[in-house]
C-alpha positions as CSV (number, residue, x, y, z in Angstrom):
1,X,0.0,0.2,0.2
2,X,2.9,2.1,0.9
3,X,3.9,2.3,-3.1
4,X,0.4,2.7,-4.7
5,X,0.4,6.2,-5.9
6,X,-3.0,5.8,-7.0
7,X,-4.1,4.5,-3.8
8,X,-2.2,7.7,-1.8
9,X,-3.7,10.1,-4.4
10,X,-7.2,8.6,-3.9
11,X,-6.7,9.0,0.0
12,X,-5.4,12.5,-0.3
13,X,-8.4,13.5,-2.7
14,X,-11.0,12.2,-0.8
15,X,-9.3,13.8,2.6
16,X,-9.4,17.1,0.8
17,X,-13.0,16.6,-0.3
18,X,-14.3,16.1,3.6
19,X,-12.0,19.5,4.2
20,X,-12.4,21.6,2.1
21,X,-16.3,21.5,2.4
22,X,-16.1,22.2,5.9
23,X,-13.8,25.4,5.7
24,X,-17.0,27.6,4.9
25,X,-18.8,25.9,8.0
26,X,-18.8,28.3,11.2
27,X,-17.4,27.8,14.5
28,X,-19.9,27.2,17.1
29,X,-20.2,27.4,20.7
30,X,-17.2,26.6,22.1
31,X,-15.2,26.5,19.1
32,X,-16.4,30.1,18.4
33,X,-15.2,30.9,21.9
34,X,-11.8,29.7,21.3
35,X,-11.3,31.9,18.4
36,X,-12.7,34.8,19.8
37,X,-9.8,34.3,22.5
38,X,-7.5,34.5,19.8
39,X,-8.8,37.7,18.1
40,X,-9.2,39.1,21.7
41,X,-5.2,38.5,22.0
42,X,-4.5,40.4,18.7
43,X,-7.1,43.3,20.0
44,X,-5.5,43.6,23.6
45,X,-2.0,43.4,22.4
46,X,-1.5,40.7,25.1
47,X,-0.3,37.3,24.4
48,X,0.0,36.4,28.2
49,X,-2.9,37.5,29.8
50,X,-6.3,36.2,28.1
51,X,-9.8,37.4,27.9
52,X,-13.2,36.4,26.8
53,X,-15.6,38.8,25.4
54,X,-13.2,41.7,27.7
55,X,-13.3,39.2,30.2
56,X,-10.2,37.2,32.6
57,X,-9.9,33.8,30.7
58,X,-8.5,30.7,32.8
59,X,-10.3,27.9,31.8
60,X,-7.7,26.5,28.9
61,X,-3.9,27.4,28.2
62,X,-3.1,29.7,25.8
63,X,-1.3,27.3,22.8
64,X,-4.8,26.9,20.9
65,X,-5.3,30.6,21.0
66,X,-1.9,31.9,19.8
67,X,-2.3,29.7,16.7
68,X,-5.5,31.5,16.4
69,X,-4.0,35.2,16.8
70,X,-1.1,34.5,14.8
71,X,-3.8,33.5,12.1
72,X,-5.6,36.0,12.3
73,X,-2.6,38.7,12.4
74,X,-1.6,37.3,8.7
75,X,-4.8,36.5,7.1
76,X,-7.4,38.7,9.2
77,X,-10.4,37.2,10.9
78,X,-10.2,34.4,8.4
79,X,-12.3,31.1,10.1
80,X,-11.0,28.9,7.1
81,X,-7.4,30.1,7.3
82,X,-7.6,29.1,11.0
83,X,-8.9,25.8,10.6
84,X,-6.4,25.0,7.9
85,X,-3.4,26.6,10.7
86,X,-4.4,23.9,12.9
87,X,-4.6,21.0,10.4
88,X,-0.8,21.9,9.7
89,X,-0.1,21.8,13.2
90,X,-2.1,18.3,13.4
91,X,0.4,16.8,10.5
92,X,2.9,16.8,13.7
93,X,0.2,13.9,15.3
94,X,-0.3,12.2,11.8
95,X,3.6,11.6,11.0
96,X,4.1,10.8,14.6
97,X,1.8,8.2,14.6
98,X,3.3,6.6,11.4
99,X,6.8,6.9,13.0
100,X,5.6,5.1,16.5
101,X,3.8,2.4,14.7
102,X,6.6,1.9,12.1
103,X,8.9,2.1,15.3
104,X,7.1,-1.3,17.1
105,X,5.5,-2.9,14.1
106,X,7.0,-1.8,10.6
107,X,6.4,0.8,7.9
108,X,2.8,-1.0,6.7
109,X,1.5,-1.0,10.3
110,X,2.7,2.7,10.4
111,X,1.4,3.8,7.4
112,X,-2.3,2.1,7.9
113,X,-2.3,3.8,11.6
114,X,-1.7,7.3,10.5
115,X,-4.1,6.6,7.7
116,X,-7.2,5.6,10.2
117,X,-5.7,8.4,11.9
118,X,-6.7,11.5,9.3
119,X,-9.4,9.9,7.7
120,X,-11.7,8.9,11.3
121,X,-15.0,10.7,12.0
122,X,-13.1,11.8,15.3
123,X,-10.3,13.5,13.4
124,X,-12.0,15.2,10.7
125,X,-15.0,16.6,12.5
126,X,-12.6,17.9,15.3
127,X,-10.8,20.1,12.6
128,X,-14.2,21.6,11.8
129,X,-15.3,22.3,15.5
130,X,-12.4,23.2,16.8
131,X,-11.1,22.7,20.1
132,X,-8.2,22.3,22.2
133,X,-7.9,18.5,22.2
134,X,-7.9,18.6,18.2
135,X,-4.3,20.2,19.2
136,X,-3.3,18.2,21.7
137,X,-3.4,14.9,20.7
138,X,-0.7,15.7,18.2
139,X,1.6,16.9,20.8
140,X,0.9,14.1,22.8
141,X,1.4,11.2,20.4
142,X,4.9,13.1,19.2
143,X,6.0,13.1,22.5
144,X,5.1,9.4,23.6
145,X,7.1,9.0,19.8
146,X,10.0,10.8,20.8
147,X,10.9,9.3,24.3
148,X,9.9,5.5,22.9
149,X,12.3,6.0,20.1
150,X,14.8,7.4,22.8
151,X,14.7,4.1,24.8
152,X,15.6,2.1,21.2
153,X,18.0,4.3,20.2
154,X,19.5,6.4,22.6
155,X,19.7,9.7,20.9
156,X,19.3,12.3,23.1
157,X,17.8,15.0,20.9
158,X,14.9,12.5,20.9
159,X,14.6,12.4,24.6
160,X,14.6,16.4,24.4
161,X,12.2,16.7,22.2
162,X,10.1,13.7,23.8
163,X,9.7,16.4,27.1
164,X,9.1,19.3,24.6
165,X,6.4,17.3,23.4
166,X,4.7,17.0,27.2
167,X,5.3,20.9,27.7
168,X,3.3,21.9,24.3
169,X,0.7,19.1,25.4
170,X,0.4,21.0,28.6
171,X,0.3,24.4,27.4
172,X,-2.4,23.4,25.1
173,X,-4.3,21.6,28.0
174,X,-2.6,21.8,31.0
175,X,-1.6,19.0,33.5
176,X,-3.8,16.7,31.3
177,X,-1.2,16.7,28.5
178,X,1.4,14.6,30.7
179,X,-1.4,11.5,31.7
180,X,-0.5,9.6,28.2
181,X,2.9,9.8,28.0
182,X,3.3,9.3,31.4
183,X,1.5,6.0,31.1
184,X,2.7,4.9,27.9
185,X,6.1,5.3,28.7
186,X,5.8,4.5,32.0
187,X,4.2,1.1,31.5
188,X,6.9,0.4,28.7
189,X,9.5,0.7,31.3
190,X,8.4,-1.4,34.2
191,X,6.8,-3.9,32.6
192,X,10.5,-4.6,30.4
193,X,11.9,-3.9,33.8
194,X,14.3,-1.1,33.3
195,X,14.4,0.2,36.6
196,X,17.6,2.6,35.3
197,X,15.6,4.1,32.8
198,X,12.8,5.0,35.5
199,X,15.0,5.9,38.2
200,X,17.1,8.5,36.3
201,X,18.4,12.0,36.6
202,X,17.4,12.7,33.3
203,X,13.5,13.1,34.2
204,X,15.0,16.3,36.1
205,X,16.1,17.8,32.6
206,X,12.7,16.9,31.1
207,X,10.9,18.6,34.1
208,X,13.2,21.9,33.6
209,X,12.0,21.7,30.1
210,X,8.3,21.6,30.6
211,X,8.3,23.9,33.4
212,X,10.1,26.5,30.9
213,X,7.5,25.9,28.6
214,X,4.4,26.5,30.4
215,X,5.7,29.6,31.9
216,X,3.7,31.8,30.1
217,X,0.1,30.0,30.8
218,X,1.5,29.6,34.5
219,X,2.1,33.7,34.4
220,X,-0.9,34.8,33.0
221,X,-3.2,33.0,35.7
222,X,-1.1,34.3,38.5
223,X,-1.5,37.9,37.4
224,X,-5.0,37.7,36.7
225,X,-6.0,35.3,39.3
226,X,-3.0,35.1,41.5
227,X,-2.2,31.7,43.4
228,X,-5.8,30.7,42.7
229,X,-5.0,30.8,39.3
230,X,-2.2,28.4,39.6
231,X,-4.4,26.0,41.9
232,X,-6.9,26.1,39.1
233,X,-4.2,24.9,36.7
234,X,-2.6,22.0,38.2
235,X,-5.9,21.1,40.4
236,X,-9.3,22.1,40.2
237,X,-9.8,22.1,36.2
238,X,-8.2,18.4,36.5
239,X,-9.6,16.8,39.4
240,X,-12.6,19.1,40.0
241,X,-13.8,17.6,36.2
242,X,-13.1,13.8,37.6
243,X,-15.1,14.3,40.7
244,X,-17.8,16.5,39.6
245,X,-16.5,19.1,42.1
246,X,-16.0,21.7,39.3
247,X,-18.3,20.5,36.7
248,X,-19.8,17.6,35.2
249,X,-22.4,15.2,36.6
250,X,-22.2,12.1,34.0
251,X,-22.0,8.8,35.5
252,X,-21.9,6.6,32.5
253,X,-18.6,4.4,32.9
254,X,-19.2,2.8,29.3
255,X,-19.3,6.2,27.5
256,X,-16.3,6.3,25.9
257,X,-17.0,2.7,25.3
258,X,-20.5,3.4,22.9
259,X,-18.7,6.9,21.8
260,X,-15.7,5.1,20.1
261,X,-17.8,3.1,18.4
262,X,-18.7,6.4,16.1
263,X,-15.5,8.4,16.6
264,X,-13.3,5.8,15.2
265,X,-15.7,5.3,12.3
266,X,-15.4,4.0,9.4
267,X,-12.7,2.1,11.2
268,X,-14.7,0.7,14.0
269,X,-15.0,-3.1,13.0
270,X,-11.6,-3.4,12.7
271,X,-10.8,-1.7,15.6
272,X,-13.2,-4.0,17.9
273,X,-11.4,-7.5,16.3
274,X,-8.0,-5.6,16.9
275,X,-8.7,-4.7,20.5
276,X,-10.2,-8.2,21.0
277,X,-7.0,-9.9,19.8
278,X,-4.9,-7.8,21.5
279,X,-6.3,-8.4,24.9
280,X,-6.7,-12.0,24.5
281,X,-2.9,-12.1,23.2
282,X,-1.8,-10.1,26.6
283,X,-3.7,-12.7,28.7
284,X,-1.9,-15.6,27.2
285,X,1.1,-13.8,27.2
286,X,4.1,-15.9,28.6
287,X,6.6,-14.4,31.7
288,X,9.3,-15.6,29.5
289,X,8.0,-13.4,26.4
290,X,7.4,-10.1,28.6
291,X,10.7,-8.4,27.3
292,X,9.7,-9.1,24.0
293,X,5.9,-7.6,24.0
294,X,5.3,-3.7,23.2
295,X,2.5,-2.1,26.0
296,X,3.0,1.4,25.4
297,X,0.0,1.9,23.4
298,X,-2.2,-0.2,25.4
299,X,-1.2,1.6,28.4
300,X,-2.1,4.7,26.9
301,X,-5.4,3.5,26.0
302,X,-6.7,1.7,28.9
303,X,-5.2,4.0,31.6
304,X,-6.1,7.3,30.0
305,X,-9.9,6.4,29.0
306,X,-10.2,4.3,32.4
307,X,-9.6,7.8,34.3
308,X,-11.8,9.4,31.4
309,X,-14.6,6.6,32.4
310,X,-14.6,7.6,36.2
311,X,-14.5,11.5,35.8
312,X,-17.8,13.1,36.0
313,X,-17.6,15.4,33.1
314,X,-17.7,13.4,30.0
315,X,-17.3,14.9,25.9
316,X,-16.6,12.5,22.8
317,X,-13.7,14.9,22.0
318,X,-11.3,14.1,25.3
319,X,-10.7,10.6,24.4
320,X,-8.7,12.1,21.0
321,X,-5.7,11.8,22.8
322,X,-5.9,7.7,23.0
323,X,-7.2,7.7,19.5
324,X,-3.6,7.3,17.5
325,X,-3.1,4.8,20.0
326,X,-6.0,3.0,19.6
327,X,-5.5,2.9,16.2
328,X,-1.7,1.6,16.3
329,X,-3.1,-1.5,18.0
330,X,-6.0,-1.8,15.3
331,X,-3.4,-1.2,12.3
332,X,-1.3,-4.1,13.5
333,X,-3.6,-6.7,13.8
334,X,-5.2,-5.6,10.4
335,X,-1.6,-5.9,8.9
336,X,-1.8,-9.6,10.5
337,X,-5.4,-10.9,10.1
338,X,-5.2,-10.1,6.2
339,X,-1.8,-11.3,6.2
340,X,-2.0,-14.7,7.4
341,X,-3.7,-17.7,6.7
342,X,-4.5,-18.7,9.7
343,X,-6.9,-15.4,9.8
344,X,-8.6,-15.9,6.8
345,X,-12.3,-16.9,7.7
346,X,-12.2,-13.8,10.0
347,X,-11.0,-11.5,7.5
348,X,-13.7,-12.4,5.0
349,X,-16.9,-11.9,8.1
350,X,-14.8,-8.4,8.4
351,X,-14.8,-8.0,4.6
352,X,-18.8,-8.2,4.7
353,X,-19.3,-6.4,7.7
354,X,-17.5,-3.4,6.2
355,X,-19.5,-3.4,2.8
356,X,-22.5,-3.7,4.7
357,X,-21.5,-0.6,6.5
358,X,-20.6,1.1,3.5
359,X,-23.8,0.5,2.2
360,X,-25.6,1.9,5.1
361,X,-23.6,5.2,5.0
362,X,-25.3,5.8,1.5
363,X,-28.5,5.0,2.7
364,X,-28.6,7.5,5.3
365,X,-27.3,10.4,2.6
366,X,-31.1,10.5,1.1
367,X,-32.3,11.3,4.5
368,X,-29.9,14.4,4.6
369,X,-30.3,16.0,1.0
370,X,-33.3,14.6,-0.4
371,X,-36.0,14.9,3.1
372,X,-34.6,17.1,5.8
373,X,-32.7,19.6,3.6
374,X,-33.5,18.9,0.0
375,X,-30.0,19.5,-2.1
376,X,-30.6,21.2,-5.7
377,X,-27.0,21.9,-6.5
378,X,-25.7,19.7,-9.3
379,X,-22.3,19.5,-8.3
380,X,-23.2,18.1,-5.0
381,X,-25.4,15.5,-6.2
382,X,-22.7,14.5,-9.6
383,X,-20.1,13.9,-6.5
384,X,-22.4,11.6,-4.3
385,X,-23.4,9.6,-7.3
386,X,-19.7,8.9,-8.5
387,X,-19.0,7.9,-5.0
388,X,-21.5,5.8,-5.0
389,X,-21.2,4.2,-8.0
390,X,-17.5,3.3,-7.0
391,X,-18.3,1.4,-3.9
392,X,-20.8,-0.6,-5.2
393,X,-18.2,-1.0,-8.6
394,X,-16.0,-2.3,-5.9
395,X,-18.3,-3.9,-3.8
396,X,-18.7,-6.6,-5.7
397,X,-14.9,-7.4,-6.4
398,X,-12.7,-9.7,-4.5
399,X,-12.1,-8.1,-1.0
400,X,-8.4,-7.7,-0.4
401,X,-7.7,-5.2,2.1
402,X,-7.0,-2.5,0.0
403,X,-9.9,-2.6,-1.8
404,X,-11.8,-2.4,1.8
405,X,-9.9,0.3,2.9
406,X,-11.2,2.3,-0.2
407,X,-14.8,1.1,0.2
408,X,-15.3,2.3,3.4
409,X,-13.3,5.5,2.5
410,X,-15.3,6.4,-0.3
411,X,-18.7,5.6,2.0
412,X,-17.4,8.0,4.6
413,X,-16.2,10.7,2.4
414,X,-19.8,10.9,0.8
415,X,-21.5,11.0,4.4
416,X,-19.2,13.8,5.6
417,X,-19.2,15.7,2.3
418,X,-23.0,15.8,2.7
419,X,-23.0,16.8,6.6
420,X,-20.4,19.4,5.7
421,X,-22.1,20.8,2.4
422,X,-25.7,20.4,3.2
423,X,-26.5,19.5,6.5
424,X,-24.1,21.9,8.7
425,X,-24.9,25.1,6.7
426,X,-28.6,24.1,6.6
427,X,-28.4,23.9,10.3
428,X,-26.6,27.0,11.0
429,X,-29.3,29.2,9.3
430,X,-31.2,28.7,12.4
431,X,-28.7,29.5,14.6
432,X,-29.5,33.5,14.5
433,X,-26.8,34.0,16.7
434,X,-24.6,34.9,13.0
435,X,-27.4,36.8,11.5
436,X,-27.5,39.2,14.5
437,X,-24.2,39.5,14.4
438,X,-24.5,40.2,10.2
439,X,-27.5,43.0,11.1
440,X,-25.3,44.8,13.9
441,X,-22.0,45.0,11.4
442,X,-24.3,47.0,8.8
443,X,-26.6,48.8,11.1
444,X,-24.4,49.5,14.0
445,X,-23.4,53.3,14.9
446,X,-19.6,53.6,15.5
447,X,-18.5,52.6,18.8
448,X,-21.2,50.3,19.2
449,X,-20.7,47.0,20.8
450,X,-22.8,43.7,20.5
451,X,-23.4,41.8,24.0
452,X,-25.0,38.7,24.9
453,X,-27.7,38.6,27.6
454,X,-28.8,35.4,29.8
455,X,-27.8,31.9,30.2
456,X,-30.2,30.7,27.3
457,X,-28.1,33.1,25.1
458,X,-24.4,31.8,25.2
459,X,-23.5,31.4,22.1
460,X,-19.6,32.9,21.6
461,X,-20.4,32.9,17.4
462,X,-22.2,36.2,18.2
463,X,-18.8,37.8,19.6
464,X,-16.4,35.7,17.1
465,X,-18.4,37.5,13.9
466,X,-19.1,40.7,15.3
467,X,-17.1,43.7,13.8
468,X,-17.0,45.1,17.5
469,X,-17.8,42.5,20.5
470,X,-18.9,43.1,23.6
471,X,-19.3,40.9,26.7
472,X,-21.2,38.3,27.9
473,X,-23.9,39.4,30.4
474,X,-25.0,35.9,32.1
475,X,-26.7,37.0,35.4
476,X,-29.3,40.1,36.5
477,X,-26.4,41.8,38.7
478,X,-23.7,41.7,35.6
479,X,-26.4,43.8,33.4
480,X,-27.1,46.0,36.1
481,X,-23.2,46.6,36.7
482,X,-23.3,47.1,32.5
483,X,-26.1,50.0,32.7
484,X,-27.2,52.2,31.7
485,X,-24.8,51.8,28.1
486,X,-27.1,53.8,25.3
487,X,-25.9,52.7,22.1
488,X,-25.1,49.1,23.4
489,X,-26.8,46.2,21.4
490,X,-28.0,43.0,23.1
491,X,-29.1,39.6,22.0
492,X,-31.0,37.8,24.2
493,X,-33.2,35.2,24.6
494,X,-37.3,35.3,24.9
495,X,-36.9,35.0,28.9
496,X,-34.2,37.9,28.5
497,X,-35.8,40.1,26.4
498,X,-39.0,39.8,28.8
499,X,-36.4,40.4,32.0
500,X,-35.3,43.6,29.6
501,X,-39.3,44.9,29.9
502,X,-39.9,44.4,33.2
503,X,-36.9,46.7,34.1
504,X,-38.0,49.1,32.0
505,X,-35.3,50.0,29.9
506,X,-35.6,52.3,26.9
507,X,-34.9,50.2,23.7
508,X,-35.5,49.9,20.4
509,X,-36.0,46.2,18.7
510,X,-33.3,46.0,15.4
511,X,-34.7,42.0,14.8
512,X,-36.9,39.8,16.3
513,X,-36.2,35.9,15.5
514,X,-39.1,34.0,15.1
515,X,-37.2,30.7,13.7
516,X,-33.9,29.9,16.2
517,X,-32.7,26.4,16.9
518,X,-28.9,26.2,18.2
519,X,-26.5,24.1,16.2
520,X,-26.5,21.6,19.2
521,X,-30.0,21.3,19.9
522,X,-30.6,19.4,17.2
523,X,-33.5,16.3,17.1
524,X,-35.1,13.9,14.8
525,X,-38.6,16.1,15.2
526,X,-36.5,19.2,13.9
527,X,-34.7,18.1,11.4
528,X,-38.4,16.7,9.6
529,X,-39.5,19.6,8.2
530,X,-43.1,18.5,9.1
531,X,-42.7,19.3,12.6
532,X,-39.8,22.1,12.2
533,X,-42.2,24.7,13.2
534,X,-42.9,23.5,16.5
535,X,-39.4,23.6,17.7
536,X,-38.4,26.9,17.2
537,X,-37.8,29.6,19.7
538,X,-37.5,33.3,19.7
539,X,-34.6,35.7,20.3
540,X,-34.5,39.4,19.9
541,X,-31.7,41.7,19.0
542,X,-32.4,45.2,21.0
543,X,-30.6,48.6,20.9
544,X,-30.0,50.2,24.3
545,X,-31.4,54.0,24.1
């Protein structure tokens, strides 16, 4: 596969199809918030003391925001350029996945692991809906690759780069960034009884490197929040989410098991079979063979997802950092199953299941683009029908591994292209915060700001897409502190508007939105055009006088 130029070209074209179709999709909710923090870095001229809506911000370290600010400084407030910048950083993670897989199992496995990762739903979706975890995973897998390469090849620059990777991970999302490198490298050293490497002063050097890298994050938190900010970085923001004392009430311990079923699409079947074989092989492992077994990848997956599973706050993007290691295990067993005669029956069963999955993907597309949001653009149907025809052609041919990969790539690309090109843009039309920002940009007087009021109106994209952003007035007290503010614009929910009326404020309704629905609050009834009208909410854009 690694020498098949047509196969590699097919992968590149399909990935580009999905990525290019995702670039115009707006950033929403937290993804918009993170971009807005980067924007405010430029407005404030301050790369250390972070703000959101003008208020001090402590939730995440600055790495992703620096990427956003750097991109905006070069290309202007371009969401597409920002997404591309994050993708370029993520190539470090793709390459590191390839090299780590190759280090343990050879070039074919490394290539397949990198392919699985960069074409998975988790990878492609969260480069559209950008979170700190989107970048975190690249630095995490890079650090593990460098550390594991060092303990095999003993080149000092590898150890230093491993520490740099951990530092960048912690500069992206805090101490959670060192968990997987610690689990992966630590488990490997302990299992192989490399005690001299476990208890070695070189780790002091690593700690110093990490400490130097995270200084900007700690400095900003200390300046704005004092010692409480440092405590938040190292403890509250991590253990508080695990215990639920800070955020989170989710007690579903199987959350990341069923979440992985779709996050790893279209490679889920390969993953399930691989993990079954990996666990079975470890259980049957003889003591004499321990020194030859590789445990870094399975340790990274089991320990990290184990902690995430008991944590009270859970989100799909939290598991991103474990996925490349899952895919290295998946690639190892996939190469074996489709390359060794003893697994021939299992390979045939996998082939049949994957063909069914590919065809099921295409059964979803008519619901999306012919019923939910009817699509009339010819270019869309030409692309989708072409991809479908190629899948049908390949389904009836001999299903070797390469053919299976092509079938699943074609089918998943058609589905993701439909979501990016048809579903998301149509759903965004009903998220009226961006329309409100457009109205404000056209009508507002010089010096006016656009603000959000109320818990129900927590839509950070309003600030990101406005020419002159204000703040998020979450409570009545915050609104009282803001008033009087003649000329300011407020975007709020129906309940928020009633509160403004009850306060007797002198205001003018610039626009009343009667068909509002957050993109994150979709349902089958809303997607059904026959029932959509019953799911709308009202939002108001008002000007204070």
